[in-house]
C-alpha positions in Angstrom: 2.7 -2.0 -23.7 4.8 0.5 -21.8 6.5 -0.7 -18.7 6.5 1.6 -15.6 10.0 1.4 -14.0 9.1 2.0 -10.3 12.7 1.4 -9.2 14.1 4.2 -11.5 11.3 6.6 -10.4 12.0 5.8 -6.8 15.7 6.4 -7.2 15.0 9.9 -8.7 13.6 10.9 -5.3 16.6 9.8 -3.2 18.6 13.0 -3.5 15.6 15.1 -2.5 15.2 12.9 0.6 18.9 12.9 1.5 19.0 16.8 1.3 15.9 17.0 3.5 17.4 14.6 6.1 20.6 16.7 6.3 18.4 19.6 7.6 17.5 17.8 10.8 19.7 18.3 13.9 18.9 14.7 15.0 18.4 11.7 12.7 14.8 10.5 12.3 13.9 7.1 13.6 11.3 4.7 12.3 9.8 1.9 14.4 8.6 -1.2 12.6 6.5 -3.7 14.5 5.6 -7.1 13.2 3.3 -9.6 15.0 3.8 -13.2 13.9 5.3 -14.7 10.8 4.6 -13.6 7.2 7.2 -14.2 4.5 5.9 -11.4 2.2 5.9 -8.9 5.1 9.4 -9.9 6.2 10.8 -9.3 2.7 9.1 -5.9 2.6 10.4 -5.0 6.1 14.0 -5.9 5.0 13.7 -3.6 2.0 12.4 -0.7 4.3 15.3 -1.2 6.7 17.9 -1.3 3.9 16.5 1.9 2.4 16.5 3.7 5.7 20.2 2.7 6.2 21.0 4.0 2.7 19.6 7.5 3.3 20.4 7.9 7.0 17.2 7.2 8.8 17.4 5.1 11.9 15.2 2.0 12.4 14.0 -0.1 15.3 12.5 -3.4 14.3 10.6 -5.6 16.8 9.0 -8.9 16.0 6.4 -10.0 18.5 5.4 -13.7 18.9 1.7 -14.2 18.2 1.5 -16.9 20.9 1.4 -14.1 23.5 -2.1 -13.0 24.7 -3.7 -9.9 23.1 -3.1 -8.0 26.3 0.6 -8.9 26.4 1.0 -7.9 22.8 -0.9 -4.6 23.3 1.3 -3.7 26.3 4.5 -4.4 24.4 3.4 -2.3 21.4 2.1 0.5 23.6 5.4 0.8 25.5 7.4 0.9 22.3 5.2 3.4 20.6 5.5 5.8 23.6 9.3 6.0 23.2 10.0 9.7 22.6 13.0 8.9 20.4 10.6 7.4 17.8 9.5 9.8 15.1 7.2 7.5 13.1 5.9 4.0 13.4 4.2 1.2 11.3 2.6 -2.0 12.4 3.0 -4.4 9.6 -0.2 -5.9 8.4 -1.8 -8.4 8.0 -2.2 -9.1 11.7 -2.3 -12.7 12.8 -5.9 -12.5 14.2 -8.9 -10.2 14.1 -8.9 -9.7 17.8 -5.7 -7.6 17.5 -7.3 -5.1 15.1 -7.6 -2.3 17.7 -3.9 -2.4 18.2 -3.6 -0.1 15.2 -5.3 2.7 17.3 -2.3 2.6 19.7 -0.2 4.4 17.0 0.0 8.1 18.0 -1.5 10.4 15.5 1.8 12.2 14.8 3.6 8.9 14.3 1.0 7.1 12.1 2.7 7.0 8.7 0.5 4.4 7.0 -2.8 6.0 8.2 -3.8 2.8 10.1 -5.4 4.4 13.2 -9.0 5.3 13.1 -8.3 9.0 13.9 -5.8 9.4 11.0 -8.0 7.4 8.6 -11.1 9.4 9.5 -9.3 12.6 8.5 -8.4 11.1 5.1 -12.0 9.8 4.5 -13.2 13.4 5.1 -11.2 14.4 2.1 -8.4 15.9 4.0 -5.6 15.0 1.5 -2.8 17.0 3.2 -1.4 13.6 4.5 -1.8 10.6 2.2 -1.2 6.9 2.6 2.1 5.9 1.0 0.2 3.6 -1.4 -2.0 6.4 -2.6 1.1 8.7 -3.1 2.8 5.9 -5.1 -0.2 5.5 -7.3 -0.5 9.3 -7.8 3.1 9.3 -9.0 2.2 6.6 -11.6 -0.9 8.5 -12.7 1.0 11.8 -13.1 3.5 10.2 -15.4 0.8 8.6 -17.5 -1.1 11.9 -17.5 -4.3 10.1 -16.8 -7.3 12.3 -16.2 -9.6 10.7 -13.6 -12.8 12.5 -14.5 -15.4 9.9 -15.5 -12.6 7.3 -16.0 -13.6 3.7 -15.5 -11.4 2.0 -12.9 -11.6 -1.5 -11.4 -9.9 -2.2 -8.1 -9.2 -5.9 -7.2 -8.9 -6.2 -3.4 -10.6 -4.0 -0.8 -8.0 -4.0 1.9 -7.2 -1.1 4.2 -3.7 -0.5 2.9 -4.4 -0.3 -0.8 -7.9 -1.1 -2.1 -10.1 1.0 0.2 -8.0 4.2 0.3 -7.1 4.1 -3.4 -10.8 3.6 -4.3 -11.8 6.6 -2.2 -9.1 8.8 -3.5 -9.8 8.1 -7.1 -13.6 8.4 -6.7 -12.9 11.8 -5.1 -11.2 12.8 -8.3 -14.3 12.0 -10.3 -13.4 8.4 -11.4 -16.1 5.7 -11.7 -14.6 3.1 -9.4 -15.7 -0.5 -9.0 -14.2 -2.7 -6.3 -14.1 -6.5 -6.4 -12.4 -8.9 -4.1 -11.7 -12.6 -3.9 -13.6 -12.6 -0.6 -17.0 -11.0 0.1 -17.0 -7.3 0.7 -20.0 -5.3 1.8 -21.0 -1.7 2.1 -20.1 -2.0 5.8 -16.5 -2.3 4.8 -16.9 0.9 2.7 -19.0 2.9 5.1 -19.8 6.4 3.8 -18.2 5.6 0.5 -21.5 5.1 -1.5 -20.0 6.6 -4.6 -17.9 3.4 -5.0 -19.6 0.4 -6.7 -19.1 -2.9 -4.9 -19.6 -6.0 -7.1 -19.8 -9.7 -6.4 -16.8 -11.8 -5.5 -14.1 -11.7 -8.2 -13.3 -15.0 -9.8 -10.2 -16.0 -11.8 -11.0 -15.7 -15.5 -13.6 -13.0 -15.1 -13.5 -10.4 -17.8 -12.8 -6.7 -16.8 -13.9 -3.8 -19.0 -12.1 -0.8 -17.5 -9.5 1.8 -18.6 -7.4 1.2 -15.5 -7.1 -1.9 -13.3 -5.5 -1.7 -9.9 -4.8 -5.1 -8.3 -4.0 -5.7 -4.6 -5.2 -9.2 -4.0 -1.9 -10.8 -2.9 -2.7 -13.9 -5.0 0.1 -15.0 -7.3 -0.7 -15.0 -11.0 -4.4 -14.7 -10.3 -5.2 -12.0 -12.9 -5.1 -13.3 -16.5 -4.0 -10.6 -18.9 -6.4 -12.1 -21.5 -9.3 -10.9 -19.3 -8.2 -7.3 -19.8 -9.1 -5.4 -23.0 -6.4 -4.0 -25.3 -4.9 -0.7 -24.0 -5.9 -1.3 -20.4 -3.4 0.3 -17.9 -2.7 -1.8 -14.9 -1.0 -1.2 -11.5 -0.1 -4.4 -9.6 0.3 -3.9 -5.9 -0.1 -7.6 -5.3 2.7 -9.5 -3.6 3.0 -13.1 -2.5 5.9 -15.5 -1.9 6.2 -18.6 -4.1 9.2 -20.9 -3.7 11.1 -18.0 -2.2 10.3 -15.5 -5.1 8.0 -12.5 -4.9 5.1 -12.8 -7.4 2.5 -10.3 -8.3 -1.2 -10.7 -9.1 -0.9 -10.3 -12.8 0.1 -13.5 -14.7 3.2 -12.3 -16.5 3.9 -15.7 -17.8 1.3 -14.9 -20.5 1.5 -12.3 -23.2 0.9 -8.7 -21.9 1.9 -6.8 -25.0 -1.8 -5.7 -25.6 -1.9 -3.8 -22.4 -1.3 -0.1 -22.0 0.9 1.5 -19.2 1.8 -1.3 -16.8 3.3 -1.3 -13.3 4.4 -4.8 -12.5 5.1 -6.5 -9.2 7.8 -6.7 -8.0 9.6 -3.6 -9.0 6.7 -1.2 -9.8 4.8 0.2 -6.8 6.9 -1.4 -4.0 10.0 0.9 -4.3 7.7 4.0 -4.5 5.6 2.9 -1.5 8.8 2.7 0.6 9.9 6.1 -0.6 6.6 7.7 0.2 6.5 6.1 3.6 9.8 7.8 4.4 8.4 11.0 2.8 5.7 11.0 5.4 8.3 10.5 8.1 10.4 13.4 7.1 7.6 15.8 6.1 7.9 15.8 2.3 
């Protein structure tokens, strides 16, 4: 087993970012909007703010109470996004209720760093890869170091969400990989519209054997993936993150032996630092 040190890889990018930021006449400002309470989101937001402070990017953080009506929340978000002093914006997901989903389309095209609005996502799903989601960029960094050729490679993705599972599945399938997506909740072809090259299987259950060269997990369920269910030499990228007794825990059960695995990016400490870096890379045009 070879451990991928995401923190070290992320720190290698810092000097490049700082040099880029020095070229701007005015500092860049990132708007972070959170609706409701989510411990995992709040930890991640704090890491983003700390990193921005470190490299000289301004941040504005606004937490909106979910008790407000959808209309009140939409008005608040719209007003903040229209601020001309804001260079980029993210709306932290998950959202507290489905009825707020359209709020993501309020993010102006040129400020949408996570590719959450329909317009920005549509461009990506038309194979315009000039601007990639931070999660995809972080994974690409991992793949480049492992020198993994995607052509005909067997990949299983656990979790079909909009931030990780869906864009990663599409990107890898576009490179020629054979991608299968499973989730702990039912997913249908409707969720993966126009992505027919991706295989959707039945609901993933704990203890289910997985026969793939590479497994990417983004379920957000602590210790849900048993390493014994992965064949020897399997590479794994754990994007999962959940809070248990105040600690951040990934999807892969690292309490068990993982020495039989291949190239491994654990959570926390693997993808997280790189996702934050590539979010800022999207902000500063790198």
